[in-house]
All heavy atoms as a GROMACS GRO file, in nm:
protein
  518
    1MET      N    1   1.787  -3.028   0.590
    1MET     CA    2   1.770  -3.121   0.480
    1MET      C    3   1.633  -3.096   0.415
    1MET      O    4   1.531  -3.091   0.483
    1MET     CB    5   1.780  -3.264   0.532
    1MET     CG    6   1.775  -3.367   0.424
    1MET     SD    7   1.827  -3.524   0.491
    1MET     CE    8   1.698  -3.626   0.431
    2THR      N    9   1.632  -3.082   0.284
    2THR     CA   10   1.509  -3.059   0.210
    2THR      C   11   1.458  -3.190   0.154
    2THR      O   12   1.535  -3.268   0.098
    2THR     CB   13   1.533  -2.960   0.095
    2THR    OG1   14   1.584  -2.840   0.149
    2THR    CG2   15   1.406  -2.932   0.020
    3LYS      N   16   1.329  -3.213   0.169
    3LYS     CA   17   1.267  -3.334   0.117
    3LYS      C   18   1.188  -3.299  -0.008
    3LYS      O   19   1.106  -3.206  -0.006
    3LYS     CB   20   1.176  -3.393   0.223
    3LYS     CG   21   1.116  -3.525   0.187
    3LYS     CD   22   1.034  -3.580   0.303
    3LYS     CE   23   0.976  -3.714   0.270
    3LYS     NZ   24   0.895  -3.766   0.381
    4VAL      N   25   1.211  -3.370  -0.116
    4VAL     CA   26   1.141  -3.346  -0.242
    4VAL      C   27   1.052  -3.466  -0.271
    4VAL      O   28   1.095  -3.580  -0.260
    4VAL     CB   29   1.242  -3.327  -0.358
    4VAL    CG1   30   1.169  -3.312  -0.490
    4VAL    CG2   31   1.330  -3.207  -0.331
    5LYS      N   32   0.927  -3.438  -0.305
    5LYS     CA   33   0.831  -3.544  -0.336
    5LYS      C   34   0.783  -3.524  -0.479
    5LYS      O   35   0.744  -3.413  -0.517
    5LYS     CB   36   0.714  -3.539  -0.238
    5LYS     CG   37   0.599  -3.627  -0.273
    5LYS     CD   38   0.604  -3.760  -0.202
    5LYS     CE   39   0.472  -3.832  -0.222
    5LYS     NZ   40   0.485  -3.963  -0.274
    6ILE      N   41   0.784  -3.629  -0.559
    6ILE     CA   42   0.734  -3.626  -0.696
    6ILE      C   43   0.596  -3.692  -0.695
    6ILE      O   44   0.580  -3.803  -0.647
    6ILE     CB   45   0.828  -3.704  -0.792
    6ILE    CG1   46   0.972  -3.658  -0.778
    6ILE    CG2   47   0.777  -3.696  -0.935
    6ILE    CD1   48   1.007  -3.529  -0.841
    7PHE      N   49   0.498  -3.620  -0.747
    7PHE     CA   50   0.361  -3.672  -0.748
    7PHE      C   51   0.326  -3.724  -0.887
    7PHE      O   52   0.377  -3.676  -0.988
    7PHE     CB   53   0.263  -3.561  -0.708
    7PHE     CG   54   0.283  -3.512  -0.568
    7PHE    CD1   55   0.354  -3.397  -0.542
    7PHE    CD2   56   0.232  -3.583  -0.460
    7PHE    CE1   57   0.374  -3.352  -0.414
    7PHE    CE2   58   0.252  -3.540  -0.330
    7PHE     CZ   59   0.323  -3.423  -0.307
    8LYS      N   60   0.236  -3.820  -0.890
    8LYS     CA   61   0.194  -3.880  -1.017
    8LYS      C   62   0.090  -3.796  -1.089
    8LYS      O   63   0.073  -3.808  -1.210
    8LYS     CB   64   0.138  -4.021  -0.993
    8LYS     CG   65   0.242  -4.119  -0.941
    8LYS     CD   66   0.181  -4.254  -0.916
    8LYS     CE   67   0.285  -4.347  -0.857
    8LYS     NZ   68   0.229  -4.477  -0.825
    9SER      N   69   0.019  -3.710  -1.013
    9SER     CA   70  -0.086  -3.628  -1.075
    9SER      C   71  -0.104  -3.501  -0.994
    9SER      O   72  -0.059  -3.490  -0.880
    9SER     CB   73  -0.218  -3.705  -1.078
    9SER     OG   74  -0.266  -3.724  -0.947
   10PHE      N   75  -0.171  -3.403  -1.057
   10PHE     CA   76  -0.204  -3.280  -0.986
   10PHE      C   77  -0.300  -3.308  -0.871
   10PHE      O   78  -0.293  -3.245  -0.766
   10PHE     CB   79  -0.265  -3.177  -1.080
   10PHE     CG   80  -0.164  -3.117  -1.175
   10PHE    CD1   81  -0.175  -3.137  -1.310
   10PHE    CD2   82  -0.060  -3.040  -1.127
   10PHE    CE1   83  -0.083  -3.082  -1.397
   10PHE    CE2   84   0.033  -2.984  -1.213
   10PHE     CZ   85   0.021  -3.005  -1.349
   11GLU      N   86  -0.389  -3.404  -0.889
   11GLU     CA   87  -0.484  -3.438  -0.785
   11GLU      C   88  -0.412  -3.491  -0.661
   11GLU      O   89  -0.448  -3.457  -0.548
   11GLU     CB   90  -0.586  -3.542  -0.836
   11GLU     CG   91  -0.682  -3.490  -0.939
   11GLU     CD   92  -0.624  -3.481  -1.079
   11GLU    OE1   93  -0.516  -3.540  -1.105
   11GLU    OE2   94  -0.685  -3.413  -1.163
   12GLU      N   95  -0.312  -3.575  -0.682
   12GLU     CA   96  -0.234  -3.629  -0.570
   12GLU      C   97  -0.159  -3.516  -0.499
   12GLU      O   98  -0.154  -3.511  -0.376
   12GLU     CB   99  -0.136  -3.734  -0.622
   12GLU     CG  100  -0.058  -3.803  -0.513
   12GLU     CD  101   0.043  -3.904  -0.567
   12GLU    OE1  102   0.033  -3.941  -0.685
   12GLU    OE2  103   0.130  -3.944  -0.489
   13GLU      N  104  -0.103  -3.425  -0.576
   13GLU     CA  105  -0.031  -3.311  -0.516
   13GLU      C  106  -0.126  -3.222  -0.439
   13GLU      O  107  -0.094  -3.176  -0.328
   13GLU     CB  108   0.041  -3.232  -0.626
   13GLU     CG  109   0.130  -3.123  -0.574
   13GLU     CD  110   0.059  -2.991  -0.551
   13GLU    OE1  111  -0.044  -2.965  -0.614
   13GLU    OE2  112   0.108  -2.912  -0.468
   14ASN      N  113  -0.244  -3.196  -0.496
   14ASN     CA  114  -0.343  -3.112  -0.428
   14ASN      C  115  -0.388  -3.175  -0.296
   14ASN      O  116  -0.404  -3.105  -0.196
   14ASN     CB  117  -0.463  -3.087  -0.518
   14ASN     CG  118  -0.432  -2.990  -0.629
   14ASN    OD1  119  -0.338  -2.912  -0.621
   14ASN    ND2  120  -0.511  -2.996  -0.735
   15ALA      N  121  -0.407  -3.305  -0.295
   15ALA     CA  122  -0.448  -3.375  -0.173
   15ALA      C  123  -0.338  -3.365  -0.067
   15ALA      O  124  -0.367  -3.342   0.051
   15ALA     CB  125  -0.481  -3.521  -0.204
   16ALA      N  126  -0.212  -3.380  -0.107
   16ALA     CA  127  -0.101  -3.370  -0.012
   16ALA      C  128  -0.091  -3.227   0.042
   16ALA      O  129  -0.068  -3.207   0.162
   16ALA     CB  130   0.029  -3.410  -0.080
   17GLU      N  131  -0.111  -3.127  -0.043
   17GLU     CA  132  -0.106  -2.987   0.002
   17GLU      C  133  -0.222  -2.957   0.097
   17GLU      O  134  -0.205  -2.887   0.196
   17GLU     CB  135  -0.109  -2.894  -0.120
   17GLU     CG  136  -0.103  -2.748  -0.088
   17GLU     CD  137   0.026  -2.703  -0.023
   17GLU    OE1  138   0.124  -2.780  -0.016
   17GLU    OE2  139   0.030  -2.587   0.024
   18TYR      N  140  -0.339  -3.011   0.069
   18TYR     CA  141  -0.454  -2.993   0.158
   18TYR      C  142  -0.424  -3.052   0.296
   18TYR      O  143  -0.451  -2.989   0.398
   18TYR     CB  144  -0.578  -3.060   0.096
   18TYR     CG  145  -0.699  -3.050   0.184
   18TYR    CD1  146  -0.778  -2.937   0.185
   18TYR    CD2  147  -0.735  -3.156   0.268
   18TYR    CE1  148  -0.890  -2.928   0.266
   18TYR    CE2  149  -0.846  -3.147   0.350
   18TYR     CZ  150  -0.923  -3.033   0.348
   18TYR     OH  151  -1.033  -3.025   0.430
   19ARG      N  152  -0.366  -3.171   0.300
   19ARG     CA  153  -0.332  -3.234   0.429
   19ARG      C  154  -0.227  -3.153   0.503
   19ARG      O  155  -0.235  -3.135   0.625
   19ARG     CB  156  -0.283  -3.378   0.406
   19ARG     CG  157  -0.390  -3.475   0.365
   19ARG     CD  158  -0.341  -3.619   0.367
   19ARG     NE  159  -0.225  -3.640   0.281
   19ARG     CZ  160  -0.231  -3.671   0.151
   19ARG    NH1  161  -0.348  -3.685   0.092
   19ARG    NH2  162  -0.120  -3.690   0.081
   20ARG      N  163  -0.128  -3.100   0.429
   20ARG     CA  164  -0.023  -3.019   0.493
   20ARG      C  165  -0.083  -2.894   0.556
   20ARG      O  166  -0.055  -2.862   0.670
   20ARG     CB  167   0.082  -2.980   0.389
   20ARG     CG  168   0.198  -2.898   0.446
   20ARG     CD  169   0.289  -2.846   0.338
   20ARG     NE  170   0.230  -2.736   0.264
   20ARG     CZ  171   0.229  -2.608   0.304
   20ARG    NH1  172   0.285  -2.574   0.418
   20ARG    NH2  173   0.174  -2.515   0.229
   21ARG      N  174  -0.172  -2.826   0.482
   21ARG     CA  175  -0.233  -2.705   0.536
   21ARG      C  176  -0.328  -2.735   0.651
   21ARG      O  177  -0.341  -2.656   0.744
   21ARG     CB  178  -0.307  -2.629   0.426
   21ARG     CG  179  -0.213  -2.543   0.347
   21ARG     CD  180  -0.289  -2.447   0.259
   21ARG     NE  181  -0.266  -2.487   0.122
   21ARG     CZ  182  -0.359  -2.513   0.033
   21ARG    NH1  183  -0.485  -2.501   0.061
   21ARG    NH2  184  -0.326  -2.550  -0.088
   22ALA      N  185  -0.393  -2.850   0.648
   22ALA     CA  186  -0.485  -2.888   0.756
   22ALA      C  187  -0.412  -2.907   0.888
   22ALA      O  188  -0.470  -2.886   0.995
   22ALA     CB  189  -0.560  -3.016   0.717
   23ARG      N  190  -0.284  -2.944   0.882
   23ARG     CA  191  -0.205  -2.963   1.004
   23ARG      C  192  -0.149  -2.832   1.059
   23ARG      O  193  -0.097  -2.829   1.170
   23ARG     CB  194  -0.089  -3.060   0.977
   23ARG     CG  195  -0.133  -3.203   0.954
   23ARG     CD  196  -0.014  -3.297   0.949
   23ARG     NE  197   0.082  -3.264   0.844
   23ARG     CZ  198   0.082  -3.318   0.722
   23ARG    NH1  199  -0.008  -3.408   0.690
   23ARG    NH2  200   0.173  -3.282   0.634
   24MET      N  201  -0.159  -2.723   0.982
   24MET     CA  202  -0.102  -2.595   1.024
   24MET      C  203  -0.194  -2.523   1.122
   24MET      O  204  -0.316  -2.537   1.116
   24MET     CB  205  -0.080  -2.504   0.903
   24MET     CG  206   0.021  -2.556   0.804
   24MET     SD  207   0.027  -2.458   0.654
   24MET     CE  208   0.126  -2.321   0.708
   25THR      N  209  -0.134  -2.445   1.210
   25THR     CA  210  -0.211  -2.359   1.298
   25THR      C  211  -0.248  -2.232   1.220
   25THR      O  212  -0.187  -2.202   1.117
   25THR     CB  213  -0.128  -2.318   1.422
   25THR    OG1  214  -0.020  -2.236   1.378
   25THR    CG2  215  -0.078  -2.438   1.498
   26PRO      N  216  -0.347  -2.157   1.267
   26PRO     CA  217  -0.379  -2.030   1.199
   26PRO      C  218  -0.259  -1.936   1.190
   26PRO      O  219  -0.241  -1.868   1.088
   26PRO     CB  220  -0.490  -1.971   1.286
   26PRO     CG  221  -0.556  -2.089   1.349
   26PRO     CD  222  -0.443  -2.187   1.372
   27GLU      N  223  -0.176  -1.933   1.292
   27GLU     CA  224  -0.057  -1.848   1.290
   27GLU      C  225   0.040  -1.891   1.181
   27GLU      O  226   0.100  -1.807   1.113
   27GLU     CB  227   0.012  -1.849   1.427
   27GLU     CG  228  -0.068  -1.782   1.537
   27GLU     CD  229  -0.179  -1.869   1.595
   27GLU    OE1  230  -0.178  -1.993   1.573
   27GLU    OE2  231  -0.266  -1.814   1.661
   28GLU      N  232   0.058  -2.022   1.164
   28GLU     CA  233   0.146  -2.072   1.059
   28GLU      C  234   0.092  -2.038   0.921
   28GLU      O  235   0.168  -2.003   0.831
   28GLU     CB  236   0.164  -2.224   1.072
   28GLU     CG  237   0.245  -2.266   1.192
   28GLU     CD  238   0.242  -2.416   1.215
   28GLU    OE1  239   0.139  -2.481   1.188
   28GLU    OE2  240   0.344  -2.468   1.263
   29ARG      N  241  -0.039  -2.047   0.904
   29ARG     CA  242  -0.101  -2.011   0.775
   29ARG      C  243  -0.080  -1.863   0.744
   29ARG      O  244  -0.049  -1.826   0.630
   29ARG     CB  245  -0.249  -2.043   0.776
   29ARG     CG  246  -0.278  -2.190   0.770
   29ARG     CD  247  -0.427  -2.215   0.754
   29ARG     NE  248  -0.455  -2.354   0.779
   29ARG     CZ  249  -0.558  -2.398   0.847
   29ARG    NH1  250  -0.647  -2.314   0.895
   29ARG    NH2  251  -0.575  -2.526   0.866
   30LEU      N  252  -0.098  -1.777   0.845
   30LEU     CA  253  -0.078  -1.634   0.823
   30LEU      C  254   0.068  -1.603   0.791
   30LEU      O  255   0.097  -1.518   0.706
   30LEU     CB  256  -0.124  -1.555   0.945
   30LEU     CG  257  -0.274  -1.544   0.962
   30LEU    CD1  258  -0.307  -1.480   1.096
   30LEU    CD2  259  -0.335  -1.464   0.849
   31ALA      N  260   0.160  -1.672   0.857
   31ALA     CA  261   0.302  -1.650   0.829
   31ALA      C  262   0.335  -1.692   0.686
   31ALA      O  263   0.409  -1.622   0.616
   31ALA     CB  264   0.387  -1.728   0.929
   32GLU      N  265   0.279  -1.804   0.641
   32GLU     CA  266   0.302  -1.848   0.504
   32GLU      C  267   0.241  -1.750   0.404
   32GLU      O  268   0.299  -1.719   0.301
   32GLU     CB  269   0.244  -1.988   0.484
   32GLU     CG  270   0.281  -2.049   0.351
   32GLU     CD  271   0.243  -2.195   0.342
   32GLU    OE1  272   0.309  -2.276   0.410
   32GLU    OE2  273   0.150  -2.227   0.267
   33PHE      N  274   0.121  -1.701   0.435
   33PHE     CA  275   0.056  -1.602   0.349
   33PHE      C  276   0.143  -1.476   0.337
   33PHE      O  277   0.159  -1.421   0.227
   33PHE     CB  278  -0.081  -1.566   0.406
   33PHE     CG  279  -0.152  -1.458   0.330
   33PHE    CD1  280  -0.207  -1.484   0.206
   33PHE    CD2  281  -0.163  -1.331   0.382
   33PHE    CE1  282  -0.272  -1.384   0.135
   33PHE    CE2  283  -0.228  -1.231   0.314
   33PHE     CZ  284  -0.283  -1.258   0.189
   34ALA      N  285   0.200  -1.432   0.446
   34ALA     CA  286   0.286  -1.313   0.444
   34ALA      C  287   0.408  -1.335   0.356
   34ALA      O  288   0.449  -1.245   0.283
   34ALA     CB  289   0.328  -1.277   0.586
   35ILE      N  290   0.464  -1.454   0.359
   35ILE     CA  291   0.580  -1.485   0.275
   35ILE      C  292   0.542  -1.479   0.128
   35ILE      O  293   0.613  -1.421   0.045
   35ILE     CB  294   0.639  -1.623   0.311
   35ILE    CG1  295   0.702  -1.618   0.450
   35ILE    CG2  296   0.740  -1.670   0.207
   35ILE    CD1  297   0.737  -1.754   0.508
   36VAL      N  298   0.428  -1.538   0.093
   36VAL     CA  299   0.383  -1.538  -0.046
   36VAL      C  300   0.354  -1.395  -0.092
   36VAL      O  301   0.390  -1.356  -0.203
   36VAL     CB  302   0.260  -1.629  -0.063
   36VAL    CG1  303   0.199  -1.615  -0.201
   36VAL    CG2  304   0.297  -1.774  -0.037
   37GLN      N  305   0.287  -1.317  -0.009
   37GLN     CA  306   0.257  -1.178  -0.045
   37GLN      C  307   0.386  -1.098  -0.065
   37GLN      O  308   0.395  -1.017  -0.157
   37GLN     CB  309   0.172  -1.113   0.063
   37GLN     CG  310   0.030  -1.165   0.067
   37GLN     CD  311  -0.046  -1.129  -0.057
   37GLN    OE1  312  -0.040  -1.196  -0.158
   37GLN    NE2  313  -0.122  -1.022  -0.051
   38LYS      N  314   0.483  -1.119   0.022
   38LYS     CA  315   0.609  -1.047   0.011
   38LYS      C  316   0.679  -1.082  -0.120
   38LYS      O  317   0.735  -0.997  -0.188
   38LYS     CB  318   0.699  -1.080   0.129
   38LYS     CG  319   0.821  -0.992   0.139
   38LYS     CD  320   0.911  -1.030   0.254
   38LYS     CE  321   0.843  -1.010   0.387
   38LYS     NZ  322   0.932  -1.039   0.501
   39ARG      N  323   0.675  -1.210  -0.159
   39ARG     CA  324   0.737  -1.252  -0.285
   39ARG      C  325   0.665  -1.190  -0.405
   39ARG      O  326   0.727  -1.152  -0.503
   39ARG     CB  327   0.734  -1.404  -0.298
   39ARG     CG  328   0.831  -1.474  -0.209
   39ARG     CD  329   0.821  -1.623  -0.227
   39ARG     NE  330   0.903  -1.692  -0.130
   39ARG     CZ  331   0.894  -1.822  -0.104
   39ARG    NH1  332   0.806  -1.896  -0.168
   39ARG    NH2  333   0.971  -1.877  -0.013
   40ALA      N  334   0.532  -1.183  -0.397
   40ALA     CA  335   0.454  -1.133  -0.510
   40ALA      C  336   0.457  -0.982  -0.521
   40ALA      O  337   0.460  -0.928  -0.632
   40ALA     CB  338   0.310  -1.182  -0.498
   41TRP      N  339   0.454  -0.911  -0.408
   41TRP     CA  340   0.434  -0.766  -0.410
   41TRP      C  341   0.552  -0.686  -0.356
   41TRP      O  342   0.548  -0.564  -0.357
   41TRP     CB  343   0.309  -0.730  -0.331
   41TRP     CG  344   0.189  -0.795  -0.386
   41TRP    CD1  345   0.127  -0.907  -0.338
   41TRP    CD2  346   0.113  -0.757  -0.501
   41TRP    NE1  347   0.020  -0.941  -0.415
   41TRP    CE2  348   0.008  -0.849  -0.516
   41TRP    CE3  349   0.124  -0.653  -0.593
   41TRP    CZ2  350  -0.085  -0.840  -0.620
   41TRP    CZ3  351   0.032  -0.644  -0.696
   41TRP    CH2  352  -0.070  -0.737  -0.708
   42GLY      N  353   0.656  -0.751  -0.305
   42GLY     CA  354   0.772  -0.680  -0.253
   42GLY      C  355   0.767  -0.663  -0.102
   42GLY      O  356   0.670  -0.701  -0.036
   43GLU      N  357   0.871  -0.605  -0.049
   43GLU     CA  358   0.886  -0.591   0.096
   43GLU      C  359   0.776  -0.508   0.161
   43GLU      O  360   0.733  -0.536   0.271
   43GLU     CB  361   1.022  -0.529   0.129
   43GLU     CG  362   1.139  -0.623   0.110
   43GLU     CD  363   1.142  -0.736   0.211
   43GLU    OE1  364   1.102  -0.715   0.327
   43GLU    OE2  365   1.183  -0.846   0.172
   44ASP      N  366   0.730  -0.403   0.095
   44ASP     CA  367   0.632  -0.315   0.156
   44ASP      C  368   0.489  -0.346   0.110
   44ASP      O  369   0.407  -0.258   0.096
   44ASP     CB  370   0.667  -0.168   0.130
   44ASP     CG  371   0.666  -0.134  -0.017
   44ASP    OD1  372   0.666  -0.226  -0.101
   44ASP    OD2  373   0.666  -0.014  -0.049
   45TRP      N  374   0.459  -0.474   0.089
   45TRP     CA  375   0.328  -0.513   0.035
   45TRP      C  376   0.213  -0.472   0.127
   45TRP      O  377   0.103  -0.447   0.079
   45TRP     CB  378   0.324  -0.662   0.008
   45TRP     CG  379   0.324  -0.749   0.130
   45TRP    CD1  380   0.432  -0.798   0.194
   45TRP    CD2  381   0.211  -0.796   0.203
   45TRP    NE1  382   0.396  -0.872   0.303
   45TRP    CE2  383   0.260  -0.874   0.311
   45TRP    CE3  384   0.074  -0.783   0.189
   45TRP    CZ2  385   0.176  -0.936   0.402
   45TRP    CZ3  386  -0.010  -0.845   0.280
   45TRP    CH2  387   0.041  -0.920   0.385
   46ALA      N  388   0.237  -0.462   0.255
   46ALA     CA  389   0.128  -0.430   0.348
   46ALA      C  390   0.108  -0.280   0.366
   46ALA      O  391   0.008  -0.237   0.421
   46ALA     CB  392   0.156  -0.494   0.484
   47SER      N  393   0.200  -0.198   0.316
   47SER     CA  394   0.190  -0.055   0.338
   47SER      C  395   0.105   0.017   0.235
   47SER      O  396   0.062   0.129   0.258
   47SER     CB  397   0.330   0.008   0.341
   47SER     OG  398   0.390  -0.004   0.214
   48GLN      N  399   0.081  -0.046   0.121
   48GLN     CA  400  -0.001   0.015   0.016
   48GLN      C  401  -0.115  -0.079  -0.019
   48GLN      O  402  -0.097  -0.200  -0.024
   48GLN     CB  403   0.083   0.042  -0.108
   48GLN     CG  404   0.197   0.137  -0.084
   48GLN     CD  405   0.278   0.158  -0.211
   48GLN    OE1  406   0.236   0.123  -0.319
   48GLN    NE2  407   0.397   0.214  -0.196
   49PRO      N  408  -0.233  -0.024  -0.046
   49PRO     CA  409  -0.345  -0.111  -0.083
   49PRO      C  410  -0.321  -0.179  -0.216
   49PRO      O  411  -0.267  -0.119  -0.310
   49PRO     CB  412  -0.464  -0.015  -0.090
   49PRO     CG  413  -0.407   0.120  -0.099
   49PRO     CD  414  -0.270   0.116  -0.040
   50ILE      N  415  -0.356  -0.307  -0.224
   50ILE     CA  416  -0.340  -0.383  -0.348
   50ILE      C  417  -0.452  -0.347  -0.444
   50ILE      O  418  -0.431  -0.329  -0.563
   50ILE     CB  419  -0.336  -0.534  -0.318
   50ILE    CG1  420  -0.212  -0.567  -0.235
   50ILE    CG2  421  -0.337  -0.615  -0.446
   50ILE    CD1  422  -0.209  -0.708  -0.181
   51VAL      N  423  -0.574  -0.336  -0.393
   51VAL     CA  424  -0.688  -0.302  -0.477
   51VAL      C  425  -0.690  -0.151  -0.494
   51VAL      O  426  -0.702  -0.076  -0.399
   51VAL     CB  427  -0.820  -0.351  -0.413
   51VAL    CG1  428  -0.939  -0.309  -0.498
   51VAL    CG2  429  -0.817  -0.501  -0.395
   52LYS      N  430  -0.681  -0.107  -0.616
   52LYS     CA  431  -0.677   0.035  -0.644
   52LYS      C  432  -0.817   0.091  -0.670
   52LYS      O  433  -0.844   0.206  -0.645
   52LYS     CB  434  -0.589   0.064  -0.766
   52LYS     CG  435  -0.447   0.016  -0.751
   52LYS     CD  436  -0.375   0.089  -0.641
   52LYS     CE  437  -0.230   0.044  -0.634
   52LYS     NZ  438  -0.160   0.090  -0.520
   53LYS      N  439  -0.908   0.009  -0.721
   53LYS     CA  440  -1.042   0.055  -0.754
   53LYS      C  441  -1.138  -0.062  -0.739
   53LYS      O  442  -1.110  -0.172  -0.782
   53LYS     CB  443  -1.043   0.106  -0.899
   53LYS     CG  444  -1.176   0.158  -0.944
   53LYS     CD  445  -1.166   0.208  -1.087
   53LYS     CE  446  -1.300   0.260  -1.134
   53LYS     NZ  447  -1.293   0.303  -1.274
   54ALA      N  448  -1.250  -0.035  -0.679
   54ALA     CA  449  -1.352  -0.138  -0.663
   54ALA      C  450  -1.484  -0.083  -0.714
   54ALA      O  451  -1.516   0.034  -0.694
   54ALA     CB  452  -1.365  -0.180  -0.518
   55THR      N  453  -1.561  -0.165  -0.781
   55THR     CA  454  -1.693  -0.126  -0.830
   55THR      C  455  -1.795  -0.230  -0.792
   55THR      O  456  -1.760  -0.345  -0.761
   55THR     CB  457  -1.694  -0.108  -0.983
   55THR    OG1  458  -1.660  -0.233  -1.044
   55THR    CG2  459  -1.595  -0.002  -1.028
   56TRP      N  460  -1.921  -0.193  -0.795
   56TRP     CA  461  -2.027  -0.288  -0.770
   56TRP      C  462  -2.146  -0.252  -0.856
   56TRP      O  463  -2.156  -0.142  -0.909
   56TRP     CB  464  -2.064  -0.295  -0.622
   56TRP     CG  465  -2.131  -0.172  -0.570
   56TRP    CD1  466  -2.266  -0.146  -0.565
   56TRP    CD2  467  -2.069  -0.055  -0.519
   56TRP    NE1  468  -2.291  -0.022  -0.514
   56TRP    CE2  469  -2.170   0.036  -0.485
   56TRP    CE3  470  -1.936  -0.017  -0.498
   56TRP    CZ2  471  -2.143   0.160  -0.432
   56TRP    CZ3  472  -1.910   0.108  -0.446
   56TRP    CH2  473  -2.013   0.194  -0.412
   57GLU      N  474  -2.236  -0.346  -0.865
   57GLU     CA  475  -2.354  -0.327  -0.949
   57GLU      C  476  -2.474  -0.384  -0.876
   57GLU      O  477  -2.466  -0.493  -0.819
   57GLU     CB  478  -2.332  -0.402  -1.081
   57GLU     CG  479  -2.450  -0.406  -1.172
   57GLU     CD  480  -2.422  -0.490  -1.297
   57GLU    OE1  481  -2.307  -0.529  -1.319
   57GLU    OE2  482  -2.518  -0.516  -1.369
   58LYS      N  483  -2.584  -0.311  -0.874
   58LYS     CA  484  -2.707  -0.362  -0.816
   58LYS      C  485  -2.784  -0.440  -0.920
   58LYS      O  486  -2.796  -0.396  -1.034
   58LYS     CB  487  -2.794  -0.247  -0.764
   58LYS     CG  488  -2.740  -0.180  -0.640
   58LYS     CD  489  -2.839  -0.080  -0.586
   58LYS     CE  490  -2.787  -0.018  -0.458
   58LYS     NZ  491  -2.884   0.075  -0.400
   59VAL      N  492  -2.834  -0.555  -0.880
   59VAL     CA  493  -2.913  -0.637  -0.971
   59VAL      C  494  -3.051  -0.657  -0.913
   59VAL      O  495  -3.071  -0.648  -0.791
   59VAL     CB  496  -2.845  -0.773  -0.998
   59VAL    CG1  497  -2.716  -0.755  -1.075
   59VAL    CG2  498  -2.818  -0.847  -0.870
   60SER      N  499  -3.147  -0.684  -0.997
   60SER     CA  500  -3.286  -0.694  -0.950
   60SER      C  501  -3.317  -0.829  -0.887
   60SER      O  502  -3.416  -0.843  -0.817
   60SER     CB  503  -3.381  -0.670  -1.067
   60SER     OG  504  -3.358  -0.766  -1.169
   61TRP      N  505  -3.238  -0.929  -0.905
   61TRP     CA  506  -3.266  -1.061  -0.849
   61TRP      C  507  -3.196  -1.072  -0.720
   61TRP      O  508  -3.188  -1.144  -0.641
   61TRP     CB  509  -3.227  -1.173  -0.945
   61TRP     CG  510  -3.095  -1.154  -1.010
   61TRP    CD1  511  -3.070  -1.083  -1.122
   61TRP    CD2  512  -2.968  -1.204  -0.965
   61TRP    NE1  513  -2.937  -1.087  -1.152
   61TRP    CE2  514  -2.873  -1.160  -1.056
   61TRP    CE3  515  -2.929  -1.281  -0.858
   61TRP    CZ2  516  -2.739  -1.191  -1.043
   61TRP    CZ3  517  -2.796  -1.312  -0.845
   61TRP    CH2  518  -2.701  -1.266  -0.938
   0.00000   0.00000   0.00000
């Protein structure tokens, strides 16, 4: 059974999502991250680097 909650504001939804993630174990967070990455980048998201080029700049401060 799926439970759907309608929030009155984005702030209320963000607070509920923060509480949900706070109750998760590190393993559960990593599993959720893997699902999101798979949806965004496809099945083989971990086999190829996402960042193709990185640059940096030295600053005097």
